[in-house]
C-alpha positions as CSV (number, residue, x, y, z in Angstrom):
1,M,21.6,17.5,30.0
2,H,25.3,17.5,30.9
3,P,27.4,20.2,29.1
4,R,29.7,17.6,27.6
5,H,26.8,15.9,25.8
6,R,25.8,19.0,23.9
7,H,26.8,19.0,20.3
8,R,27.1,21.8,17.9
9,P,24.9,21.3,14.8
10,L,26.9,20.3,11.8
11,P,27.0,22.8,8.9
12,R,24.5,22.0,6.2
13,Q,26.2,21.1,3.0
14,A,24.9,21.6,-0.5
15,Q,23.2,18.5,-1.9
16,P,24.9,17.1,-5.0
17,S,22.8,17.3,-8.1
18,A,22.6,13.5,-8.4
19,R,20.4,13.4,-5.2
20,R,18.0,15.9,-6.7
21,G,17.6,13.7,-9.7
22,Q,17.0,10.7,-7.5
23,R,14.0,12.4,-5.8
24,G,12.1,12.6,-9.1
25,Q,13.1,9.0,-9.9
26,V,11.7,7.8,-6.6
27,I,8.4,9.5,-7.1
28,T,8.1,8.0,-10.6
29,E,8.9,4.5,-9.2
30,Y,6.2,4.9,-6.5
31,L,3.6,6.0,-9.0
32,L,4.5,3.1,-11.3
33,V,4.2,0.5,-8.5
34,A,1.0,2.0,-7.2
35,G,-0.5,2.0,-10.7
36,V,0.4,-1.6,-11.3
37,L,-1.1,-2.6,-8.0
38,A,-4.3,-0.7,-8.7
39,L,-4.5,-2.4,-12.1
40,M,-4.0,-5.8,-10.6
41,L,-6.5,-5.3,-7.8
42,F,-9.3,-3.4,-9.6
43,G,-8.9,-4.3,-13.2
44,T,-10.5,-7.3,-14.9
45,F,-8.4,-9.5,-17.0
46,P,-9.3,-11.4,-20.2
47,G,-11.2,-14.6,-19.3
48,A,-12.2,-13.3,-15.9
49,D,-15.6,-11.7,-15.2
50,R,-14.6,-10.0,-11.9
51,S,-11.6,-8.2,-10.4
52,V,-9.6,-9.4,-7.4
53,V,-11.4,-6.9,-5.1
54,E,-14.8,-8.1,-6.3
55,L,-13.8,-11.7,-5.7
56,L,-12.6,-10.8,-2.2
57,I,-15.9,-9.0,-1.5
58,K,-18.0,-11.9,-2.8
59,A,-15.9,-14.4,-0.7
60,Y,-16.4,-12.2,2.4
61,R,-20.2,-12.0,1.8
62,D,-20.5,-15.8,1.3
63,A,-18.5,-16.5,4.5
64,W,-20.6,-14.0,6.5
65,S,-23.9,-15.5,5.2
66,S,-22.7,-19.0,6.2
67,F,-21.5,-17.7,9.6
68,S,-24.8,-15.9,10.3
69,Y,-26.8,-19.0,9.2
70,A,-24.8,-21.2,11.6
71,L,-25.4,-18.7,14.4
72,S,-29.2,-18.8,13.8
73,F,-29.4,-22.4,15.1
74,P,-30.5,-22.7,18.7
75,L,-28.1,-24.3,21.1
């Protein structure tokens, strides 16, 4: 590396207190979004007998059984 391209590290400045408060807020927002997504994917809603994940698993199994049945025919 050429000597002109070396930079001295900048002095570390104290973080303002507002940034420390944002860190807790970000964690809370992530937990809230993750909780809502988990509820939507794994929870059953009134009038539905299965969750979204269970419906996706059933659709995959039905598609696989149709595909394997089609493969069983001789060419």
